[in-house]
N, C-alpha and C positions, 0 to 999 in steps of 0.2 A: 318289367316282366317280359319273359321271352315269348316270341311269337314264331309262327312257322307251321308247316304241315305236320311235322313230327312231334310238336310240343303238345303235351297233355297236361291240363290243369290238375293239380293235386287236390285231394279232398279238403274241404273248408277247415275241418277240425285238425287236419294235418298241417295245413298252412299256418293256422293260428297257434300251433304247438300244444294243443290240448290232448291229442290222441296219438299214441305211437301204435300203429296198426300191426306191426310185426310182433310187439309184445302182447297186444291184445289177442292175436291169433294163437300165440303160444299158450296163453291162459285158457282160451276156449278149448283147445285141443286136450288139455289136461282133464277136462270134465269135472273139476273140483270146484267147490265154493270159493269165492274170493273175499278176503277181508279188505275192503276198500276204505282208505283214509283220505279225506279231503279237508283242507283247512282254509279258513277265511281270516280276516283281520280280527274277528271277534270270537269265532267259534270253531270247533272241530266237528266234523260229521264222520261217523264210522258206520259202515254198512257191511252186511254179509249178502253177497249177490250170487245167484246162479244164472248161467247163460241159458237163454231160450231163443229159438229161431225168430219168434215174433218180437221179442224184446227181453232184456234182462229182468229177472224177477228178484225183488228185494225180500230176503227171508227174515232179516233182523236189522234194525236201525237204531242208532243212538246219537243224539246231538248233545254237545257239551252244555248247552243252555239248560238242559234237564238237571244238571248238577245243582243249579240254584234252588230247584224245588226240593232237593234232598238235603239242603242246608249248607252248600258251598258258598262262601262269601267273597271269594277272590276271583281273579281273572279266569276265564274259561278257555284260554289258549296256552297257559303256561304248562310246564312239564308235569307237575303233579295232577293237573286237570286232565291232561292227555292220558296219564297212567290210569286215573279213575275211569275215564271213558273206555279204555281197553278192558278194564275189569267188568264194567257194565255190559259191554257188547258180548263178552264171554258168558255172562249170566243169561242174556237173551238167546244166545246160540245154544246153550245147554237146554233151555226150555223148548227150543225148536228142534232139538235132537240133532244138532250139528256138532260133529266132533273134530273134523279136519277142515282146513282151509289153506289157501295160498295168499300170501301178503301182496297186495297191490297198492303201491304208493304213488301211482300215476307218474307225472312228469316232474316230481320234486327231486331235487338233487340229494342223493343219499349222503348225509353227513353223520358221522359217528356221534351218538348222544343227542340227536335232535328230537323234537316233539313227536314226529311221526314214529320213531322207534320206541318212544315211551308208550304209545298206544299199543304197539306190538308186544312190548314187555307186559303190559297189563292184560292183554288177551291171552298170552301164554301162561301167566300166573293164574288167570281165571279158569284155565283148564282146556283151552283150545290147543289142538295139535297143529302147529304151523312150523314149517321148516325155517330155521333162522340161525344166525350166528350171535353168540353171546357178546362178542366184541362190539357190536353196534349199539348195544343198549346204553342208556345214560347211567351214571353212577347212582348209588343208593342215596347219596346226599341230595342229588338233583331230583330224584323221584320223590323223596320225602319233602322237598321244598325248603331244605335247610339253607340253600344258597340264596333264597329270597328273604324269608323271615321265619322266626320261631313260631309265629301265629299260624302260618300255613301248615307247618309240620304237625302241630297239635290238632288243627282242624282236620287234617288228612287222617290222622289216627282215629279221631272221634268218628268221622264219617265211615271209615272202614269197619269200626266196631259195630256201628248201627246195622250195617248190611251183613 
Protein backbone atom coordinates (compact mmCIF):
# COMPACT_ATOMS: atom_id res chain seq x y z
CA UNK A 1 0.00 0.00 0.00
CA UNK A 2 1.27 3.43 -0.89
CA UNK A 3 2.16 5.86 1.85
CA UNK A 4 3.05 9.50 1.91
CA UNK A 5 1.60 12.92 2.52
CA UNK A 6 -0.34 13.10 -0.73
CA UNK A 7 -1.82 9.56 -0.61
CA UNK A 8 -5.48 9.27 0.34
CA UNK A 9 -7.09 5.92 1.10
CA UNK A 10 -9.99 5.09 -1.19
CA UNK A 11 -13.40 4.17 0.22
CA UNK A 12 -13.66 0.61 1.59
CA UNK A 13 -16.37 -0.45 -0.87
CA UNK A 14 -14.29 0.94 -3.74
CA UNK A 15 -11.19 -0.94 -2.57
CA UNK A 16 -13.12 -4.22 -2.34
CA UNK A 17 -14.64 -3.67 -5.81
CA UNK A 18 -18.25 -3.55 -4.60
CA UNK A 19 -19.17 0.01 -5.61
CA UNK A 20 -18.29 2.09 -8.62
CA UNK A 21 -19.00 5.59 -7.31
CA UNK A 22 -18.88 7.27 -10.74
CA UNK A 23 -21.65 4.99 -12.02
CA UNK A 24 -23.62 5.41 -8.80
CA UNK A 25 -23.44 9.21 -9.07
CA UNK A 26 -24.70 9.05 -12.68
CA UNK A 27 -27.65 6.91 -11.54
CA UNK A 28 -28.44 9.33 -8.72
CA UNK A 29 -28.37 12.35 -11.02
CA UNK A 30 -30.98 10.77 -13.29
CA UNK A 31 -33.53 10.80 -10.41
CA UNK A 32 -35.19 7.64 -11.77
CA UNK A 33 -35.86 4.38 -9.99
CA UNK A 34 -33.22 1.68 -10.41
CA UNK A 35 -33.85 -1.98 -11.15
CA UNK A 36 -31.06 -3.56 -9.13
CA UNK A 37 -30.10 -7.21 -9.72
CA UNK A 38 -27.77 -9.08 -7.41
CA UNK A 39 -26.98 -12.78 -7.48
CA UNK A 40 -25.52 -15.27 -5.06
CA UNK A 41 -24.66 -18.92 -5.58
CA UNK A 42 -28.22 -20.00 -4.73
CA UNK A 43 -30.56 -17.08 -5.38
CA UNK A 44 -31.23 -13.89 -7.32
CA UNK A 45 -32.41 -10.72 -5.61
CA UNK A 46 -34.21 -8.10 -7.67
CA UNK A 47 -35.14 -4.72 -6.22
CA UNK A 48 -36.53 -1.40 -7.39
CA UNK A 49 -34.79 1.35 -5.46
CA UNK A 50 -35.12 5.13 -5.24
CA UNK A 51 -32.35 7.39 -4.01
CA UNK A 52 -32.87 9.34 -0.80
CA UNK A 53 -30.34 11.52 1.03
CA UNK A 54 -30.80 9.54 4.24
CA UNK A 55 -30.48 6.20 2.45
CA UNK A 56 -31.87 4.36 -0.54
CA UNK A 57 -35.57 3.39 -0.35
CA UNK A 58 -36.63 -0.04 -1.58
CA UNK A 59 -39.97 0.27 -3.37
CA UNK A 60 -40.33 -3.35 -4.53
CA UNK A 61 -38.31 -6.50 -3.91
CA UNK A 62 -38.36 -10.09 -5.13
CA UNK A 63 -36.06 -12.97 -4.18
CA UNK A 64 -35.94 -16.04 -6.40
CA UNK A 65 -36.51 -18.31 -3.39
CA UNK A 66 -40.13 -17.12 -3.55
CA UNK A 67 -40.46 -19.05 -6.82
CA UNK A 68 -40.46 -22.25 -4.74
CA UNK A 69 -43.64 -21.08 -3.00
CA UNK A 70 -45.27 -20.55 -6.40
CA UNK A 71 -44.51 -24.13 -7.50
CA UNK A 72 -41.02 -23.86 -9.09
CA UNK A 73 -39.17 -27.15 -8.50
CA UNK A 74 -35.83 -26.33 -10.09
CA UNK A 75 -32.76 -24.20 -9.42
CA UNK A 76 -33.41 -20.59 -8.42
CA UNK A 77 -30.37 -19.26 -10.28
CA UNK A 78 -30.78 -20.60 -13.81
CA UNK A 79 -31.92 -18.51 -16.78
CA UNK A 80 -35.64 -19.46 -16.64
CA UNK A 81 -35.76 -18.63 -12.90
CA UNK A 82 -34.11 -15.28 -13.64
CA UNK A 83 -36.73 -14.57 -16.32
CA UNK A 84 -39.55 -15.42 -13.90
CA UNK A 85 -37.98 -13.17 -11.26
CA UNK A 86 -38.01 -10.32 -13.77
CA UNK A 87 -41.69 -10.93 -14.51
CA UNK A 88 -42.51 -10.95 -10.79
CA UNK A 89 -40.65 -7.70 -10.05
CA UNK A 90 -42.54 -6.08 -12.94
CA UNK A 91 -45.84 -7.14 -11.31
CA UNK A 92 -44.74 -5.66 -7.99
CA UNK A 93 -43.62 -2.47 -9.73
CA UNK A 94 -47.01 -2.12 -11.43
CA UNK A 95 -48.72 -2.46 -8.03
CA UNK A 96 -46.43 0.28 -6.67
CA UNK A 97 -47.28 2.42 -9.75
CA UNK A 98 -43.71 2.42 -11.08
CA UNK A 99 -43.53 2.60 -14.86
CA UNK A 100 -39.91 3.54 -15.63
CA UNK A 101 -36.58 2.39 -14.26
CA UNK A 102 -32.88 2.23 -15.06
CA UNK A 103 -31.09 -1.12 -15.10
CA UNK A 104 -28.33 -1.43 -12.47
CA UNK A 105 -26.33 -4.63 -12.75
CA UNK A 106 -23.63 -3.54 -10.32
CA UNK A 107 -20.11 -4.76 -10.89
CA UNK A 108 -21.06 -7.87 -12.89
CA UNK A 109 -19.36 -8.30 -16.23
CA UNK A 110 -21.92 -7.68 -18.98
CA UNK A 111 -22.03 -10.88 -21.03
CA UNK A 112 -24.55 -11.39 -23.82
CA UNK A 113 -27.30 -13.81 -22.79
CA UNK A 114 -26.39 -14.05 -19.09
CA UNK A 115 -28.83 -14.49 -16.18
CA UNK A 116 -28.70 -10.81 -15.31
CA UNK A 117 -30.06 -9.95 -18.76
CA UNK A 118 -32.72 -12.66 -18.39
CA UNK A 119 -34.06 -10.68 -15.40
CA UNK A 120 -34.07 -7.55 -17.55
CA UNK A 121 -35.97 -9.38 -20.32
CA UNK A 122 -38.57 -10.56 -17.78
CA UNK A 123 -39.00 -7.05 -16.39
CA UNK A 124 -39.41 -5.57 -19.87
CA UNK A 125 -41.90 -8.30 -20.86
CA UNK A 126 -43.75 -7.62 -17.60
CA UNK A 127 -44.37 -4.01 -18.59
CA UNK A 128 -41.52 -1.95 -17.12
CA UNK A 129 -40.09 0.72 -19.38
CA UNK A 130 -36.30 0.22 -19.15
CA UNK A 131 -33.75 1.41 -21.74
CA UNK A 132 -32.10 -1.70 -23.19
CA UNK A 133 -30.66 -3.42 -26.23
CA UNK A 134 -32.36 -6.52 -27.61
CA UNK A 135 -28.96 -7.97 -28.53
CA UNK A 136 -28.04 -8.63 -24.89
CA UNK A 137 -31.04 -10.84 -24.12
CA UNK A 138 -30.75 -14.64 -23.96
CA UNK A 139 -32.33 -16.66 -26.77
CA UNK A 140 -35.90 -17.94 -26.43
CA UNK A 141 -34.66 -21.54 -25.99
CA UNK A 142 -32.59 -20.48 -22.99
CA UNK A 143 -35.42 -18.41 -21.50
CA UNK A 144 -37.77 -21.38 -21.80
CA UNK A 145 -35.22 -23.77 -20.30
CA UNK A 146 -35.05 -26.04 -23.32
CA UNK A 147 -31.23 -26.09 -23.08
CA UNK A 148 -31.55 -27.74 -19.62
CA UNK A 149 -34.48 -30.15 -19.90
CA UNK A 150 -38.02 -30.45 -21.22
CA UNK A 151 -39.34 -30.62 -17.62
CA UNK A 152 -38.23 -27.07 -16.94
CA UNK A 153 -39.85 -25.70 -20.10
CA UNK A 154 -43.20 -27.37 -19.24
CA UNK A 155 -42.99 -26.20 -15.60
CA UNK A 156 -42.23 -22.67 -16.80
CA UNK A 157 -45.26 -22.66 -19.08
CA UNK A 158 -47.49 -23.97 -16.29
CA UNK A 159 -46.22 -21.39 -13.82
CA UNK A 160 -46.73 -18.55 -16.30
CA UNK A 161 -50.31 -19.73 -16.99
CA UNK A 162 -51.10 -19.69 -13.25
CA UNK A 163 -50.05 -16.07 -12.93
